[in-house]
C-alpha positions as CSV (number, residue, x, y, z in Angstrom):
1,M,-1.4,-37.1,-53.6
2,P,-2.2,-35.0,-56.7
3,A,-5.2,-35.2,-58.6
4,T,-5.2,-37.0,-62.0
5,D,-7.6,-37.3,-64.8
6,A,-6.9,-41.5,-64.7
7,P,-9.5,-43.6,-64.8
8,T,-10.0,-45.4,-61.7
9,D,-8.8,-48.8,-61.5
10,P,-11.9,-51.2,-61.3
11,T,-10.5,-53.9,-59.1
12,A,-9.4,-51.3,-56.1
13,T,-11.3,-51.8,-53.1
14,H,-12.4,-48.4,-52.7
15,V,-14.8,-49.3,-56.1
16,D,-17.9,-49.6,-54.5
17,L,-19.5,-52.0,-57.1
18,M,-21.9,-53.8,-55.2
19,M,-23.2,-50.0,-54.3
20,L,-23.3,-49.1,-58.3
21,F,-24.6,-52.3,-59.4
22,D,-27.7,-51.7,-56.5
23,V,-28.4,-47.9,-56.8
24,A,-28.4,-49.0,-61.4
25,G,-30.5,-51.6,-60.9
26,H,-33.1,-50.1,-58.2
27,A,-33.3,-47.2,-60.2
28,L,-34.1,-48.6,-63.5
29,T,-36.6,-51.2,-61.8
30,T,-38.5,-48.4,-60.4
31,E,-38.4,-46.6,-63.7
32,I,-39.9,-49.8,-65.3
33,H,-42.6,-50.8,-62.8
34,A,-44.0,-46.9,-63.0
35,G,-43.7,-47.3,-67.1
36,L,-45.3,-50.7,-67.1
37,A,-47.8,-50.0,-64.4
38,S,-49.6,-47.2,-66.6
39,V,-50.6,-50.1,-68.9
40,G,-52.1,-52.2,-65.8
41,I,-49.3,-54.9,-65.6
42,T,-45.9,-55.6,-63.4
43,S,-42.9,-56.2,-64.6
44,R,-42.9,-60.0,-64.0
45,E,-46.3,-60.4,-66.0
46,Y,-44.4,-58.1,-68.8
47,C,-41.6,-60.7,-68.5
48,V,-44.1,-63.7,-68.3
49,M,-46.2,-61.9,-71.4
50,A,-43.2,-61.2,-73.2
51,K,-41.8,-65.2,-73.1
52,A,-45.2,-66.7,-73.7
53,S,-45.5,-64.2,-77.2
54,A,-42.7,-66.2,-78.8
55,G,-44.9,-69.2,-79.2
56,A,-46.0,-72.1,-77.9
57,A,-44.2,-72.5,-74.5
58,T,-45.4,-74.0,-71.5
59,Q,-45.7,-72.7,-68.4
60,R,-42.9,-74.7,-67.2
61,E,-40.5,-73.8,-70.0
62,I,-41.8,-69.6,-69.5
63,A,-40.9,-70.4,-65.9
64,A,-37.6,-71.1,-66.9
65,L,-36.5,-68.3,-69.2
66,A,-38.0,-65.6,-66.4
67,A,-35.9,-67.1,-63.9
68,L,-39.2,-68.0,-61.7
69,D,-40.2,-70.4,-59.4
70,K,-42.8,-72.6,-59.6
71,T,-45.7,-71.3,-57.1
72,T,-43.9,-67.6,-58.6
73,M,-45.2,-68.4,-61.9
74,V,-48.9,-70.0,-61.4
75,V,-49.4,-66.9,-59.6
76,T,-48.7,-64.8,-61.9
77,V,-50.5,-66.7,-64.6
78,D,-53.5,-66.6,-62.8
79,Q,-53.4,-62.8,-62.6
80,L,-52.9,-62.1,-66.4
81,E,-56.1,-64.9,-66.5
82,G,-58.1,-62.6,-64.1
83,A,-57.0,-59.8,-66.2
84,G,-58.0,-61.3,-69.4
85,L,-54.5,-60.8,-70.7
86,A,-53.2,-64.9,-71.2
87,E,-54.9,-68.3,-71.1
88,R,-53.7,-71.9,-70.3
89,R,-54.4,-74.4,-73.0
90,P,-53.2,-77.9,-72.7
91,S,-50.1,-78.7,-74.9
92,P,-50.9,-81.0,-78.0
93,T,-48.0,-83.0,-77.0
94,D,-48.1,-83.6,-73.3
95,R,-51.6,-83.9,-71.4
96,R,-49.8,-82.6,-68.1
97,A,-48.7,-79.5,-69.2
98,R,-50.5,-76.3,-70.0
99,I,-49.3,-73.9,-72.6
100,V,-49.2,-69.9,-72.1
101,V,-51.2,-67.9,-74.9
102,L,-52.1,-64.5,-74.8
103,T,-55.0,-62.9,-75.6
104,P,-55.8,-60.2,-78.3
105,E,-55.7,-57.8,-75.2
106,G,-52.5,-59.5,-74.0
107,R,-51.1,-59.0,-76.8
108,E,-52.0,-55.0,-77.2
109,V,-50.8,-54.7,-73.8
110,L,-47.4,-55.9,-74.3
111,A,-47.1,-54.1,-77.5
112,R,-47.8,-50.7,-75.2
113,A,-45.7,-52.4,-72.6
114,E,-42.2,-53.4,-75.5
115,A,-42.6,-49.5,-76.7
116,I,-42.5,-48.2,-72.5
117,V,-39.5,-50.5,-72.0
118,S,-37.5,-50.0,-75.2
119,G,-38.1,-46.0,-74.6
120,I,-36.6,-46.2,-71.3
121,Y,-33.7,-48.6,-72.5
122,G,-33.1,-46.5,-75.3
123,D,-32.9,-43.2,-72.7
124,V,-31.1,-44.7,-70.2
125,L,-28.2,-46.3,-73.1
126,G,-28.9,-42.8,-74.9
127,S,-27.4,-41.4,-71.6
128,L,-23.9,-42.9,-72.1
129,P,-21.5,-41.8,-74.8
130,A,-22.0,-44.0,-77.9
131,T,-19.0,-45.6,-77.9
132,E,-19.9,-46.7,-74.3
133,R,-23.3,-47.9,-74.8
134,A,-22.1,-51.5,-77.0
135,G,-19.6,-52.0,-74.3
136,L,-21.8,-51.8,-71.1
137,V,-24.1,-54.3,-72.9
138,A,-22.1,-56.7,-73.7
139,A,-19.8,-57.1,-70.5
140,L,-22.9,-57.0,-68.4
141,E,-24.1,-59.7,-70.8
142,R,-21.3,-61.7,-70.1
143,L,-21.2,-61.7,-66.7
144,V,-25.1,-62.9,-66.0
145,G,-25.1,-65.0,-69.1
146,A,-24.7,-68.7,-69.0
147,G,-21.2,-69.6,-67.0
148,G,-20.6,-65.9,-66.1
149,R,-19.2,-64.7,-63.0
150,L,-22.1,-63.1,-61.8
151,S,-24.9,-65.8,-63.3
152,T,-25.6,-67.5,-60.0
153,S,-26.1,-66.3,-56.5
154,V,-23.9,-67.8,-53.6
155,G,-25.4,-70.4,-51.6
156,G,-26.6,-69.1,-47.8
157,A,-27.6,-65.7,-49.3
158,A,-31.0,-65.9,-48.3
159,G,-30.6,-64.1,-45.4
160,I,-29.8,-61.2,-47.3
161,R,-32.1,-58.4,-47.8
162,R,-31.3,-56.1,-50.6
163,R,-31.8,-51.9,-49.6
164,R,-34.6,-50.3,-51.1
165,S,-32.9,-46.9,-51.3
166,P,-29.9,-45.0,-50.3
167,T,-29.6,-43.9,-46.9
168,T,-27.5,-40.8,-45.9
169,V,-25.6,-41.0,-42.8
170,S,-25.9,-37.4,-40.6
């Protein structure tokens, strides 16, 4: 069969979509983790801080925005409080709820973290031709957004573990 410059059919079974998403996600995740480590926070802490910075959100509301379960959220806010980056305050409207508020130091760390993340995102997207950037982001938002094809996990997949790095078969 002669070689062709035609783009690969994305629905063809020989296109390993899972591997492409996995490798891209892993590479971006490790770069973000390394960048955020330079300011002393994890990506989960960054996510919670970014959601908390928007206003008077409760722990439960932030957990929902960040797609974190209750236990993980509690542990994350405990870590942020221990580091002096955030504090819990009583909600003025619900005595059972706690609002997560960034401290002045937390706001400074968040500003540095946002600059790091923004720089990495800009570098990643900047490596694509300008005509492809918006389309990639829009397609991913459609896939994982509310009601998108990849917005929820399939039940029964709890035992699946993600490979952390590509392996080479000899």
